C-alpha positions as CSV (number, residue, x, y, z in Angstrom):
1,M,-27.6,-1.6,-11.5
2,T,-25.3,-2.4,-14.5
3,K,-23.9,-5.9,-14.9
4,K,-21.2,-7.5,-17.1
5,K,-18.8,-10.4,-17.2
6,I,-15.1,-10.4,-17.3
7,E,-13.2,-13.2,-19.1
8,T,-10.5,-13.5,-16.5
9,F,-9.9,-11.8,-13.1
10,V,-7.1,-12.4,-10.7
11,Y,-8.4,-12.2,-7.2
12,E,-5.7,-11.7,-4.5
13,D,-7.6,-11.0,-1.3
14,L,-7.2,-14.6,0.0
15,G,-3.5,-14.0,0.4
16,F,-2.5,-15.7,-2.9
17,P,-3.7,-15.2,-6.5
18,V,-6.8,-17.0,-7.6
19,V,-7.7,-16.8,-11.3
20,L,-11.5,-16.5,-11.8
21,V,-13.0,-17.1,-15.3
22,N,-16.2,-15.6,-16.7
23,V,-16.6,-13.5,-13.5
24,P,-19.9,-11.6,-13.0
25,M,-19.4,-7.9,-12.2
26,K,-21.8,-5.3,-11.1
27,K,-21.5,-1.5,-10.9
28,V,-22.1,-0.1,-7.4
29,F,-21.8,3.6,-6.7
30,G,-19.9,4.0,-10.0
31,E,-17.3,1.2,-9.2
32,W,-17.2,-2.3,-10.8
33,C,-17.3,-5.0,-8.1
34,L,-17.2,-8.8,-8.2
35,D,-20.8,-10.2,-8.0
36,I,-19.9,-13.5,-6.4
37,N,-20.5,-15.4,-3.2
38,F,-17.2,-14.8,-1.3
39,A,-17.9,-17.5,1.3
40,Q,-18.3,-20.0,-1.5
41,L,-15.1,-18.8,-3.1
42,Q,-13.2,-19.3,0.1
43,R,-14.7,-22.8,0.6
44,R,-13.8,-23.8,-3.0
45,A,-10.3,-22.4,-2.6
46,L,-9.9,-24.5,0.6
47,L,-11.1,-27.7,-1.2
48,L,-8.8,-27.1,-4.1
49,L,-5.8,-26.5,-1.8
50,A,-6.6,-29.8,0.0
51,K,-6.5,-31.7,-3.4
52,Q,-3.4,-29.9,-4.6
53,M,-0.4,-32.1,-5.4
54,D,2.2,-29.5,-5.0
55,P,3.4,-28.4,-1.5
56,L,1.5,-25.6,0.0
57,C,3.2,-22.2,0.2
58,G,3.1,-20.1,3.4
59,R,0.3,-17.9,2.2
60,E,-1.9,-20.9,1.4
61,I,-1.2,-22.4,4.9
62,R,-2.0,-19.1,6.5
63,F,-5.3,-18.9,4.5
64,I,-6.3,-22.4,5.7
65,R,-5.5,-21.5,9.3
66,H,-7.5,-18.3,9.1
67,Y,-10.4,-20.1,7.3
68,L,-10.5,-22.7,10.1
69,N,-10.3,-19.8,12.6
70,M,-7.4,-21.4,14.5
71,S,-4.6,-19.9,16.4
72,T,-1.1,-20.9,15.5
73,H,-1.0,-22.9,18.8
74,K,-4.2,-24.8,18.0
75,F,-3.3,-25.3,14.3
76,G,0.1,-26.7,15.3
77,E,-1.5,-28.9,18.0
78,V,-3.9,-30.4,15.4
79,L,-1.0,-31.1,13.0
80,G,1.3,-32.4,15.7
81,V,3.8,-29.6,15.5
82,T,4.7,-26.6,17.6
83,H,3.3,-23.1,17.0
84,V,6.9,-22.1,16.1
85,A,6.8,-24.6,13.2
86,V,3.5,-23.0,12.0
87,L,5.0,-19.6,12.2
88,H,8.0,-20.8,10.2
89,W,5.7,-22.3,7.5
90,V,3.8,-19.0,7.1
91,S,6.8,-16.7,7.4
92,D,6.9,-16.0,3.6
93,A,3.2,-15.0,3.8
94,K,4.0,-12.1,6.0
95,Q,7.0,-11.0,3.9
96,M,4.6,-10.7,0.9
97,N,2.2,-8.4,2.7
């Protein structure tokens, strides 16, 4: 298996862009793939979003809800809002997909 590192890589499969630096890559079946722990990436993204000073965008809120495996009803209940409010928050997330 061939390996290399990429200086910067923009990963967008969380629903929003995440810039990764010095990313390990491996060649699998002739294709270059990220050689990272994706569960750890999701956890770190969640922690960074929690510490972020700027307001969260809809895609980020959607990622958090999915990461926590909550329905819009449950997520809204935990935050003290209706599921309609949650749907409104994440509406720009669906427009981007």
